[in-house]
N, C-alpha and C positions, 0 to 999 in steps of 0.2 A: 638742330631740329630747325632753328629759323632760317638758314640758307636753303635747306630742303623745302620748306613751304614757299619761300621766295621763287623758287623754280615753278612753283604750280601757279602763281598769280596772285590777286588780292582777294578773290572771293572764290572760294573751293566748295563745291557741293558734288552730290552724287555719291551714291554707296560705293562705287567702284574706286572712284578717284580718292576718297577717304580711306578705304581699305588699302589701297597701294601706298599711301602715306604712312599708315599705321604699320605696314609691313616693310618699310624701308629701313636700310641698316641705321640711318640717323634716328629712327624712333624704336630701334630694338631694345633699348633699356625702358621704354616707357613703363612696363609694367613693373620694373624692378626699384624704380625710384620710390623713395619713402616720404609720402606726405602724411604725418602724424601730428596734427596740429593738437595741443594741449590749450584749451581755452579757459581763462580763468574769469570769475566774477568775484573781484576782491571785495566788494561790498557785502555779498552774501556768503563769501568763504566757501565758494563751491567750484568745481571744474568739470570738463567734459573732455575726454580723450576720445578722438576719431580717426579713422583711416579711411583714405581716398580710396574709392572703388574704381580701379582702372578698368575693369573689364566692362562695367556699366557705362563709364566714360566714353570708352572705345564704341560700344555698341550704340549709343545715343547720340554720337557727333553726327549732326545733319548738316552743318555748314561751319566753315572756317573763314574768318575774316580778317583781313589786314586792318588795323586801325592805327592811326597815325599819333602824334604826340598827344597827351591829354594830361589830366590832373597829375601833376608832379612827375610826368614821365617825359624824358628827353627823346627817347626812342620808340619806333612803332612795335606793336604787338600782333600776334594772330590769336584772336579769340575763338574758341570753340564753343558752339551752341547748339542745343538740341532741337528737335522739331518744333517745340513751342517758342523758341528763342530764347530760353533760359540759358544763362552762362553755365559753363562747366569748367573750363581751365583756360590757361592762355600760354603760348610760347613768346618768351621775350627774345628782344634783339640780342645778337650774340656772336660779334666777332671778337678778334684777339683784344681790341681795345675796351671791349665791355667789362665791368667788374660783375661780381656774382649777383648783384640785386638787378642787374640789367639783363641778364640772359637766362635761358633755360625754361624749363617748364614751372609753371606756378599755378595756384588757384587761391582764390579768396573764398575761403571757407564760408563766410556769411552769405555769400551770392551763389554758392554751389552746394547747399546744404544736401540736396537730394542725391549727391554723389559721394557723399560720406556716410560711413557706419560708424556708431559710437561703440566702442570697446568697453565703456564703463556703463553701458546701459542708460545713458543721458547724464545729467548732471549728478555729481557727487558731492556731499559735504565733506569739507575738510577742515573746518573749525575746530574739531577737537584732536586733530592729527596733522600739525603742520609738517612733520617728518614725511608724511605720504607726499606731499607736494615736492619736497626737496628730492625724495627717491624718484619721482616720476622724471623731474628735470634732469637729474644726473642719468637716469637710464637712457634717455633721449640722445645723449651724446656719448654714451660708452660704447665699447666694442662688443661683438657678439660673445666673446669669451667671458667678459665682465657680466653681461646678461646671463650667461650660463650659471656663473658661481653665485650670483645674486639669486637666481631662480632655485637653486638647490637649497640655499639657506631659508628662503621664503617657504618651500616645501616642508622643510624640516620643521619650522615654526607652526606650521598649519597642522602638522601631525601631532606636535605637543599640545596645540589648543584642542583639537579634537580628542586626545587622550584624557585630557583634564576635564572635558565636558562628559565623557563618559563616566569617568570615576566620580564626578560631582553629582 
């Protein structure tokens, strides 16, 4: 993604040019990258799980700017901004020498809240169920087949709970 943006220059604007970038082969998997932050508030024992809205991000991108080294960064980034100048996401430097933290698509959840949807409906309390947090953390790094098996077990549990409620 980064080399593709470099070919466009340091300041990219205009609907047609931005659409062309999103349609380029380098950005073909933009919609398929999973950005699923699990944000914790340890003090209050709550968390929020969100999904990045790629369609909205693409639709809202108004300007893409190259920004040089900055706070804790060695390499430049291309930052995507909406019409109001609000941050959406960024593409980090990415040649063969760059490590995983220095390349690819990134977003700072706190700075791009308008581009995330909460799948938990906001903050959820986990103080009574620390197993829930462990379940989420494992689900985020497991395979699709692991998700399928876990989902079936959870559905079975829900049926048992519902059955108990009807009988009770």
